[in-house]
N, C-alpha and C positions, 0 to 999 in steps of 0.2 A: 577361228584358230587362236587369236589373242585371248579370247574369253576362256577357252579351254586351258591355255597355259596359265592364266591367272588363277583359275580354280585349282589347278594342280599344285601351283606354288603355295597357295593359301593352305590347302590340305596338308602339304608336306610340313609347313611351319607349325600348324596346329598339332599334328601328330608328334612332331619332334618335341614341342613344349610339354605335351602330356606325358610322353615317354620319359623325358628328363625328370619331370615332377614325380612320376611313379617310381622311377629308379631311385630318386633321392629319398622318397618316403620308405622304400623297401631296403635301403642300404643297411646292412647289418651293423655298420660302425656308427650309425646315427645315435644321437641322444634322444631320449623321449621325455617330453614335458607333459604331464597330465595332472588331472585333479578335478575338483568339484567347485562350482560357483554358486553361492547361496545368497539370498537377500536377508534382511534383518529378522525375518520370521523363520529363517532356516529352510525356506523353500528353494528348490533349484531354480536357477535363472537360465533360460534357454536363449539362443540367438545372440550370445555375446561374441563379438569378433575378437579373436585372438590372433595377434600378428607378432612376428619375430624378425628382426633384421640385425645383421652384424653391427655391433656398436662402433660408431665413428665412421661408418661407410655408407653414405647416402645413396650410392649407386648399387649397393648389394641387393640381391634378390630378397623379396619379402615373402616369408612363409606364413600361411594363413590356415586358420581352422575356426569353426563355429561350435559353441557349446550346444549340446542336445537339450531336449525339453526338461530333463532332470538335472541340468546344470553341469554334467560331466563333459570334459574335453580331453583331447590328446593331440599332440603335435610332435612329429618326428622331424628332426633337423640335424644337419651335419654339426660336428663339434665346433665350439667357438664361444666367443663372448657376445651375447645377444641383448639387444634392447627389446623387451617383451611388453606388449600392452594389451589390456583388456578393456574393450569399449562397447558399450551399448546404452543408448538413451532409454530411460532417464536416470541411469546410475552414474556415480562418480567414476571417471576413467582412472584405471590403475596402471602404473608403469613400474617395471623392474629391469634390472640388469643382472643377467646370470652368466656365469662361466660354466659351460657344459662340456664334459669330457666324452670321449667315444664310449658308446654303449651305456652311458649314464641314464638311470631311471630317476627322474626328478619329479616328486609329487608336490603340487601347490594347490592347496584349498584356500579359497578366498571368500570373505563376506563382502558383498557389494552394497554400499550405502546409497540411498537415493540422493540425487543431486538437488540440493535445495533451490538452486537458481534455474532449474528446468521448468519450462511452462507446463510440463506434465505432472509436476509434483506440487502439492499444496502443503505449505508449512503452517499457515495461520489457523486453519479450520479445526485442527485437532491437536492433542498434546504431542503427537509424534508426526513427522512428515508422512504424507499419504499420497498415493497415486490419485490423480484427479477423478478417475472413474469410480474410486472407492470412497470419495468424500461425500458425506451426507448433507453438509450445509451447501447453501447457494454461494458460488464463488465465481470471480472473474480474475483474470490475470492480464497485466499489460507488460509485454515483453520488451527486451532491449531492442529487438528488431522493429517493433512498432514505434518506439520512442525515437529511434534514429530515422526511420522513414518520414515521420511527421516533423522531425527536428524540434521536438518538444523541449522547452527550456524549463518551464515551471511545472510543479505537480498539479496545480488546478487545471492547467491547459490539457494535461493528459487525462485527468479524471473526468473532464467534461464529456469525453467520448466513451465513457463506460456506462453500462445500464444501471438504472436505479439511483443515479447521482444528480443532484441539482447544485448549482454554484451561485452564491450570492457575494458579489464583490462591489465594494464602495468605490467605483471609479476604475481607472486604468491600472497599470502596473504599480504596485505598492499599496493599493487600497486594501483595507481589511477584507479578507476572503474567508467565507464560511462554506462548509460542505454539509449537505443534507443527504443522508443515506436512507433510501427506502421510506421517505416521509418523516423520519425522526428529526428531532431538533439538532442544531449544529453541535451541541455539546453531548450528543448521544453516540458519537462515533469515537472509538479509541484509536489512536494513531501511534504506531510503533515504527521505530527505525532500528532494524536489526535486533528486534526484541525489546528495545528500551522505549517505554511510553513517554511521549512528549506533551501530553495534555496538561495544561495547568490544573491543579487539583480541583475536580468538580467542574471544570470549565471547558471551553471550546478552543481548539487550535486555530490560530490565525495562520492560514496557509500562504499568505502573501509572499513570504520570503523563502519558501521551501522550493529549492531547485532540484534538478534531476541529474546533476553531475555525478558520475561514478555510480549511478543506479542501474542495476541490471534487470530488476523485476519489481512490479508493484502487484500485491495481492489485495483483493477486495472481498471480504466475507460479509454477506448480507444476512442479517438475523442476529438476535441477541446472543452474545458469547461471554456473558459474565461468569458462566460456569467454569471457564478456563482463565479469563483475563480479569475478572473482578469488576470493580467500578468503572464506569464510563462506556462499557461495551453494550449499550442499550439497544442500538440499532445495528451495530456491526463493528467491524475492525478493518482498518487499512494499514498495511505494513509495507515498508520500503526495504529492499535488499541491496546491499552494496556489492559492487563488483569484487571478485576474488581473483588474484593472480594465479595462472595455471601453466605458464610456459617457462622453460629454462632460459631461453633467450628472451629478454624483457620485451614487452609490448609498450609502445609509446605513441601518444597522440597529442596534437596541439591544434588549436583553432583560433581564429579571429574573425570578427564580423562587425559590420556597421550598417546603419540605415537612417531613415528619417527620424525626426524628433531628436536629432543629435545623439543617436543611440550607438553604443559600442559595447562589445562583449568579447572576452578572450579567456582562454584557460588551457590547461594541460593535464594529462593523466599518464601515469606510468604504473605498470604492474608486471609481476613475474614471480619466479621462484628461485630461492637460493638454498639448495639442499632441502631440508625439511621445513624451511620457512617460506610462506607465500605472502605476498604483499600487494597492495593496490592503494594508490594515493592520487588525489586530484584536487585542483584548485581552480576557481573561476572568478571573474569580476564582470559585473554588468552595471552600466550607467546609462541613463536616459534623461533628457530634459522634460519629456512628456509633451502633451498637446495643448497645455494651457498654463496660466500663471500658477506658480507654486505646485507644479505637477511632476517634479523630478523624482527619480528613484535610483537608489544605489544599493546593490546587493553583492555580497562577497560570500563565497562558499569554500569550505575546506572539508575533505572527506578522506578517511583512511580505513583500511581493512587489513589486519595483520593476523596470520595464523601460523601455528607451529604444530607439526604432526610428529609425535613420538612414535606412533604406529598407526595402522589403519583404524584402530579402535581406541585411540587415545590422542585427543587433539585439544589445543587451546586456541581461542580466537578473541581478538580485541578489535572493536570497531569504534570509530569516532566520526562525528559530523558536527559542523559548525556553520550556521547561517547568520549573517549580520547584515541588517538592512537599515536604510534611512529613507524616508519618503516625505514629500510635501503633501499636505492635506488641504486641498482647496475647498472641500465641503460639497454641499448639494447645490452645485452651480446651475442646475436647471431652474431652481426656484429663487436663488439669492446670489449676490455677488460673491466671488471667491474670497476665501481667507488667504491673504498673501504671505502669512508668516507661520501658520500652524504647522508643526512638525510631528512626525511619529517615527520613533526608532524601535526596532525589535531585534532581539538577539536570542536565538534558539540553539542550544548545545545539547548533544546527547552522546553518551558513551555506554558501551555494553561489553562485558567480558563473559565468555562461556567456556566451560571445560566439559567436553564430552568424552566419556570413557566407558568401557565395558569390563565387567569383572568375571563374566563367563559367556558362554555362547547364547544364553537366554537373557541375561541381565544387562541393561544399558542405563547409564546414569548421566545426569546433567546438573552441574552446579553453575549458577549464573549470578551476575550482579550488574546493575545498571544505574546510571544517574543522568538526569536531564535538568536543565534550567531554562526558564523563559524570562527575559527582561523586556519590559515594555515601558517606553517613556513617551508621553504625549505632552508637548509643551509649546508655548507660544512666547517667544522672547519679548513681544511687544504687547502682550495681554497679561493681566494678573488677577482676573476674577474668575470664579467658578460659576457654573450654571446655577440658576435659582434653585432648582431641585438637585440636591447633591447626589441623588440616586439616578438621575437621568444621564448616565454615562454616555459619552460619545461612542459610536460604534468603533471608531478608531482607537479609543482609549481602552475600552473593555469589551472585546469581541464576544465574551460569554454573558454579557448583560442581557436581561430579559428584553425582548424586542419592544415591549410596550413602554419602556422607560430608557431607551438607549440613544436618545438624540439630545445633543446640545450644540451650540454654535462654536464657542471657543472655551478652552480651559486654560488655566495658567500653567500648572506644572503637576502632572499626575504620573506617579511611578508605581509599577506593578512588578514585583519580583517573586518568582515561584521556583521552587526546587523540589524534586522528588528523587529519592534514592531507594533502591530495592535490592534484596538478595533473595535467591530462591534455590531450591533443590528438588529434583524429581528423579524417580527411578521407574523403569519400565521393564516388565517381564513379558517376553515375546515368544509366542509359539506360531506354528504355521497358519493357524486359523483363529488365534486369540491373542489379545494383548491387553495389559492393564498398566496404567500409569498412576502413581500416587505422588503428589507434590505438595510443597509448602512454600509460601512466599511471605516476606516481611518487608514493609515499606514505610518510609518516613517522609512526610510531606511538610514543607515549610513555605511560608508566604510573608512577604514584607510589603504591605499595601499602604499607600498614603491616605486611603479613604477610610480605614477602620481605626478603632480607638485602642488597638494594641500594636506595639512596634513589631512583634514577632508572633505569628500564628503558626501552630505546629499540630500535626496529627500523625499518630502512629497506627498502622493497620497491619493485620496479619490474616492469613487464610490458608486453608488446606483444601485440596481438590482430588477427585478421582475421575479417571477417564478410561472407559472400557471400549475395546474394539473386538468384534466377533464376526467371523464369517462362517455361519453354519452350512452354507452352500457356496460353491464357487461364484455363483451369480449374485449372491446377497451379502451385503456388508451392513453391519449394525454398529452404531456408536451411541453410547449413553454415559452419563456421568453427572457430577454435581460439585458444588463448591460451598464451603462454609466461610463466609467473610465476616471477620470481626473488625468493626470500624470504631475508631475512638469517639465518633459522634453519635451514630445511630445504633450501635451495638452489633449484634450478630444476625446475619441473614443467610439463608440457604437458598441457592438457585440451581435448578436442574437444567439439563439439556438432553435431547434424545433425537436420533435420526436414523434413516435407513436409505441405502441406495441399492437398486435392483436392476440387473441387466435383463430386460424383458426379452431381448433378442440379440443374438450374435449373427451378423450377416456380412456378406460381401457383395460387390457389384452395386446395382442401383439402390437397393434397400439395405443399408448397413446396420450397425449396432443401434439399439434402442435402450436408453438408460432412464430410469425413473428415480426421483429423490423425494424424500419428505423429511422435514426437520421441525423441531419445536425447541424453543429456548426461552429463558427468562433473563432479564437484564436489570441491573441496578446502577444508580449514579449517586455518589455522595454529594452533599450540598457544597456550594462554594464557601470560602472563608468569609467573604463579605456578607453572606446570608446567616452565618453562625454568630459573628461578632458584631457589635454595634459600630456605627460610623462616627465620624467627628462632627456631625451636623444635627445630632439629636434623635436619630433613628436607632432602632434596636435590632440586633440579630436575634435569631431564634435557635438556641442550642438544642431544642427538642425536635428539630425537623427530621422527618423520615427520609429515607432515600427515594428519589424518583425511580420509577420502575417500569418494566414493560413485560408483556407476554407476546411472543411472536411465533408465527409458524409459516413455513413456506412449503410448497409442493411444486414440482416441475418435471419436465421431460426433456431429454436431449436425443436428437435423431441425427445420424450420419447417413449421407446419401452419395451415390455415384463414386464408389471406392474412396470414401472419406474426403472427396473434394468439396462437399458441402456439409456444414454442420449447423443444425437448427436447435435452438433451445427456447423454451417458454416456461415461465414460472408464475405462480400466484403467491402473493404474500399478504399477510394480515397481521397488524400490530395494534396492541392497545397500550396506551401510556397512562400511568397512574401517579398520583401524588406529585404532580409537577408544581414546583415552587412558584408562588406569585408574591407580589409586593402590594401592600395596602396602606393607605393613609388612615390612621385611626383618629377620629375626631370625637370630642366629648359629647355625651348625650345628657348625662346628669353629673353632678360633682364626683360621683364614684364609678360611673360606667362610661364606656366609649363604644364607638361603632364596631370595633373589632372584637369586643368581648374579652379582652385580655387585661390583666392588671400587672403593671410593672412598678415596683416601689421606686419613688423618686422620678418617675417619668413626667414630662411636661404634658399639658392638656392634649396637645396634638403631636403625634409622632408616627413614624413609619415602622412596619413590622412585616415579617415574612411568614407565609403559611403554605402548607401542602394542600392546595385546593383544586388545581386544574386537572382535567382529564382530556385526552384526545385519542384519535385513532387514525391509522393510515392503512390502506389496503389497495392492491392494484396488481399489475402485471409487468413483467420485464420480458421482452422478446428480443432475441439476438440471432444473427446469422453471420456465418463466415463462409465464403465461397472462394475457391481457387480454380476457375475454369481453365486457366493455363498456368504452367509452372512459374511464369514470371508475372502473373496478374492476380491480385488479391482484392477481394471486396469484403468489407465488414460493415455491419449496420446493427442498430438496436432501436427499440422503441420502449418507452416507459409510460404506463398509465398509473398515476398516483392520486388516489381518491382520499384526501385527508379531511379531517373534520375536528373542529373544536367542540368538545362535548360539554365541558364545564369550565367556566372562567369567571368566577364571581368578582374578581378584582381587576378585570380588564380595563386598561386606561384608554384604549384606542378602539374606534369602531371596527377596525379590521380584525380584532381579536375577540369579538363577541361570540358566544356559542352559536353554532350553525355556520360559522365562517370556515373556509379552508385555512389550513395552517400557512403562516406567512412565508413567502418566498419559495414555495414548493409548487411548481407548475403541475397541473393535472396531466398535461401532454408534453412530452419531450422526446428527443431522439437524435441520432446521428447517422451519417453514412460516410465511409472512408473508402477510397479506391487507391490502390498502390500498384505501380508497375515498375519492376526492376528488370530492365532489358539491357544486357551487355554493360556498357559503362554508365548508363543513365538510370537514375531512380526518380520517379515522379509520383507525388502523393497529392490527392485532392480530397479534402474533408469538408463536410458540412454539418452544422449543428442547428437544431431548431428547438424552440420552446414556445408553448402557448401562453395565453394570458394567465397571470398568477396574482394571488392576493399579496398586497404590500401596503405600505403606508408612508406618507411623507413625514409623519411625526412632527409636523409644523403647525397643525391645526387647519390645514387647507381642505381636509375632508377627502383626500384621495385614498382609495383603498385597493386599487388594481394597477398592475404594471403590464403594459402591452407585450405581446409575444414578438419574437423576431427570428430571423434565420441568418446565420453567419457562415461564411465559407473561407477556408484557408487553403493555401497552395504552397507546396514545398518541393524543391528539386535539388538534385545533386548530380554532378558529372565527374567521373574519374578521369582527370586530365592525363595523368601518367601514374606509374606505380606509386601508391601511397599518397598522392596529392589529389584532392577533390575540390571542385568549385561548388559552393552551396548557395542557395537562395530560397527565401520563403516570404510569403505575404500573408499576414494575419488580417482577417476582416477584408477580404479581397475586394468586395464591392462597397466598402466604406459605409456599412450600415450604421445608422444612428440608433442606439438602443441603450437601455439601462438595466444592468443586472439587479441593482438596488435602486428603488425609486429616487430620483433626484440626482443620482451620481452618473454622469455620462461615461460610457465605456470607451475604450480606445478605438479611434478610427483606423483607417487603413495604415498598416505598419509593415514596412518591407525591410529585409535585411539581406545583405550580400556578404559572402565570406569565403575563406579558404580553410581547408582542413588537411592536416598532414597526419598520416598514421603509418607507423612501422609495426607490422604484424609479427608478434612474437611466435616462436615455435619451439618444439622440443628436439 
């Protein structure tokens, strides 16, 4: 009897709600809002959720409709002032306020732009943002959710769990950190912060001070991308994307934490919107004493992202990022006593400005400018002598130095100042199945180096590029283009790229979508300034150096299973590296000849010189899996096989770099596994990383050429105590594994942090 009454009551309520909704939709006094929703190629966008609610009344009914497959929608609502929103991932949400009169017919046609911060949108792989399943290059993204779950603090710690990446770090926090992508050298990866390159000209980024405050996404593109980005993109590109404010009521967060090694960290972030202006700003401070003598580290971060929207197709954006760090450098303490006074300071600043606008339904334009500078200061207040070999830079002093000559014990005072500023413009013509982008870039590079014989080194470069996208079939996406790079040192080079992605199968249920990709690209890297100009110690630069170059191709497949709960990807990559710069000591053979076969007027009998002599290769596989067996449980894992080889190295200084050896600090086998559970108030993340034995050198003459493998595990948890307040804890290197990322430099032992996080969630 009770069951029958409940059923009757439920049926009565349901019928009443449906009747009310139907009568409201059919009310002749209703206003009608209708129109068409299109993407940037003018194709209709289906499945957009259209909602309308009386402005200023949070308890008022919400009227809903969805756009059809051709992008059309219609919504009948009673007259009034409404807040209307259009929402569908991965497009930018659009919000409006309309005053609708009785019987009013209001047409609204919208162009929906792809959301650059969405995990389903790839910005870095092509000249225009692209859906991930239409991207032809091999890509990975690290999302804000992943960073928060693992409580990642620094960029190297996040990259460690991405496929195709190896990390070389000289010790714990603050040690010089190099990234090797798909087997390439550390200076073969271009690093962008909101579009601004931060590589020292021709050199490698020291990642040690790059934090993740105010970062919403990291994109990793594997494969040569010089056809779009010019010099440095030999093995791929890594780009960081800053958070953007999106709520009328501001969002605010603050955190503080502490742990062993006398470590402390704190910071805050605020973001929101004021009319047409959106803003996001964050600052943080980290300090630790480290695990041994002279092992302290201090890092300060400031980040800002500010945008102004004149309209949906006319926007300005300015982003700023500043990292300032200071670290003690104890040295290779596995083999020798620590240096008690050696210091290393680094300052990396970047700024980018972008103006996006459209002049018609088909034409989209972008004018951009950016500047970055890197300041590195290696000094010892109690030492005042340089290494015997002036080219044997310490890895802390010059992260981009050739590995065969990058060790010295102490230096007195070395300063490296780099600056690069660029402006660019590009225009895109977009159709439903075709798009072309033409662009131009101009860049000025400056360097002030204490090691070279000119006070100010400068280089002006310019380039033009073309990028084509074509979809001859709904399942097939083609991308091809090229770039002509005019460099002040090596002249003009043309580099191409081409790729395709093909949906082999669309499916539901157990066997889902199958996607195939293939990509080919060429890369170039300009010489460093210290390789072009002579130094202060009798060695000579080579102004005739060619650019280091690569030819890379990748092919892979992606498979979705069990209603997209499981995603598998596997790719094969192959890269050849040419004209790698090496350093040689030239000794006299006769009064007029030397061992290098070069003649320099006024040169001493013995001197150093740079040559394009070395060749190498890297090939292997990247395999990744992402599985969500339960809505609150996520598993991610990857494995990389990286088969590298030194093909030619006539000027190798160290046994580890002789032909036939594997490239230094790139393990043949590596991988990671992360498990994350988010259940009610608790979030739990357990991550493990392993690497096999890899080629390395002590660079002390001890004859060591290999670094043992290791496995490391991290744990992070957070618990929502009450609304907005969370307790956080994490342990890095949970089992206190003793290992070395770089031979002779012990990594950080077990490190735990406890903290509190307050977050006020903004809303519209």
